[in-house]
GUDREN-951767 format. One record per atom (N, C-alpha, C): y, z, x. Coordinates in steps of 0.2 Angstrom, whole numbers, padded with zeros to 4 digits, always signed. Layout:
N
YZX;...
REM end
This chain:
86
+0074+0061-0062;+0072+0062-0055;+0067+0056-0055;+0063+0054-0061;+0058+0049-0058;+0063+0042-0058;+0067+0042-0062;+0070+0035-0061;+0073+0034-0054;+0074+0039-0050;+0075+0038-0043;+0071+0034-0039;+0065+0039-0041;+0058+0036-0038;+0056+0028-0039;+0058+0028-0046;+0055+0020-0048;+0060+0015-0044;+0067+0017-0044;+0072+0014-0041;+0071+0012-0033;+0069+0017-0029;+0065+0018-0023;+0061+0012-0022;+0055+0012-0026;+0049+0008-0025;+0051+0001-0028;+0056+0002-0032;+0058-0007-0034;+0061-0010-0028;+0065-0006-0023;+0070-0009-0020;+0065-0010-0012;+0059-0006-0011;+0055-0007-0006;+0052-0012-0008;+0049-0014-0014;+0045-0022-0016;+0050-0028-0014;+0057-0027-0016;+0061-0032-0016;+0063-0034-0007;+0064-0029-0002;+0064-0029+0003;+0058-0032+0006;+0051-0030+0006;+0045-0033+0007;+0044-0039+0006;+0045-0041-0001;+0042-0048-0002;+0048-0052-0001;+0054-0052-0001;+0059-0056+0003;+0057-0059+0008;+0055-0052+0013;+0053-0055+0020;+0047-0059+0020;+0042-0058+0016;+0037-0063+0016;+0039-0070+0013;+0041-0071+0010;+0044-0078+0007;+0048-0081+0012;+0052-0078+0016;+0056-0080+0021;+0051-0083+0026;+0046-0078+0028;+0041-0080+0033;+0037-0086+0032;+0036-0086+0026;+0031-0093+0022;+0036-0100+0021;+0040-0099+0021;+0046-0105+0020;+0047-0107+0028;+0049-0102+0033;+0050-0104+0039;+0044-0106+0042;+0037-0105+0041;+0031-0107+0044;+0029-0114+0041;+0031-0115+0034;+0031-0122+0031;+0034-0126+0034;+0038-0124+0037;+0045-0130+0039;+0044-0131+0046;+0043-0127+0051;+0041-0126+0058;+0035-0130+0059;+0035-0134+0065;+0028-0137+0068;+0024-0132+0070;+0019-0133+0071;+0012-0127+0073;+0013-0122+0078;+0016-0126+0083;+0017-0123+0090;+0023-0118+0090;+0027-0118+0084;+0032-0113+0084;+0033-0108+0078;+0027-0109+0075;+0026-0104+0070;+0026-0097+0070;+0029-0092+0066;+0028-0085+0068;+0019-0083+0066;+0016-0079+0069;+0010-0076+0067;+0011-0071+0061;+0006-0070+0058;+0006-0065+0050;+0006-0058+0053;+0003-0057+0060;+0005-0050+0059;+0010-0047+0065;+0013-0053+0067;+0020-0052+0070;+0025-0049+0066;+0030-0043+0068;+0033-0039+0063;+0041-0041+0065;+0043-0045+0068;+0049-0049+0070;+0052-0050+0065;+0054-0046+0061;+0060-0047+0055;+0067-0051+0056;+0069-0047+0062;+0077-0052+0063;+0074-0059+0066;+0069-0059+0069;+0068-0067+0070;+0067-0072+0066;+0063-0070+0061;+0062-0073+0055;+0068-0074+0052;+0072-0069+0050;+0078-0069+0047;+0084-0075+0051;+0083-0074+0057;+0089-0078+0061;+0086-0086+0060;+0080-0086+0060;+0076-0094+0061;+0078-0096+0052;+0077-0092+0048;+0077-0093+0040;+0084-0096+0040;+0090-0093+0044;+0097-0094+0043;+0099-0101+0045;+0095-0103+0050;+0097-0109+0053;+0094-0115+0048;+0087-0114+0046;+0084-0119+0042;+0086-0119+0035;+0089-0115+0034;+0091-0114+0026;+0098-0111+0026;+0103-0115+0029;+0110-0110+0029;+0114-0107+0022;+0111-0112+0017;+0114-0109+0010;+0110-0103+0007;+0105-0100+0008;+0102-0097+0006;+0103-0089+0006;+0103-0085+0001;+0106-0078+0001;+0099-0074+0003;+0094-0076+0005;+0088-0072+0005;+0087-0066+0011;+0091-0069+0017;+0091-0065+0023;+0096-0057+0020;+0103-0060+0017;+0106-0054+0016;+0103-0051+0010;+0099-0053+0006;+0094-0047+0000;+0090-0043+0004;+0087-0046+0010;+0082-0043+0013;+0087-0037+0017;+0091-0037+0020;+0095-0032+0025;+0098-0026+0020;+0101-0030+0016;+0105-0024+0010;+0100-0022+0005;+0096-0024+0004;+0091-0020+0001;+0086-0014+0005;+0086-0016+0010;+0083-0011+0015;+0088-0006+0016;+0095-0006+0019;+0101+0000+0017;+0101+0004+0011;+0100-0001+0006;+0099+0002+0000;+0094+0008+0000;+0089+0005+0000;+0083+0008+0000;+0084+0014+0005;+0086+0013+0010;+0087+0021+0014;+0092+0026+0010;+0097+0023+0008;+0102+0028+0004;+0098+0031-0002;+0095+0027-0005;+0091+0030-0011;+0086+0035-0008;+0081+0034-0002;+0077+0038+0000;+0081+0046+0001;+0088+0046+0004;+0090+0051+0006;+0094+0054+0001;+0097+0051-0005;+0099+0053-0012;+0092+0057-0014;+0085+0054-0015;+0081+0057-0018;+0078+0064-0015;+0079+0063-0007;+0077+0070-0004;+0081+0074-0005;+0087+0072-0005;+0094+0079-0006;+0093+0081-0014;+0091+0076-0018;+0091+0079-0025;+0084+0083-0027;+0079+0082-0024;+0074+0085-0025;+0075+0093-0021;+0078+0094-0015;+0079+0100-0012;+0082+0105-0015;+0088+0103-0020;+0093+0105-0024;+0090+0111-0028;+0092+0116-0029;+0089+0121-0034;+0092+0120-0040;+0089+0119-0047;+0092+0118-0052;+0097+0125-0055;+0102+0125-0058;+0106+0130-0059;+0102+0133-0066;
REM end
């Protein structure tokens, strides 16, 4: 059961760190007037702009699929913890 929670934490870190990396690269590329603010939580907007600026990158896909994998792993952990051992 501990392995599930460690994997869940790993995917949460991957999802969060890929979003931060994309925001840093986008903000370094854009002019001052078009940059995203750091407190803005618009992950889709950052991902969309990142895809436009870096079309060959795989980071937007990693962020999207790791988020959904995180949710699936969370559901699996909850279901596994609710079941009684035989």
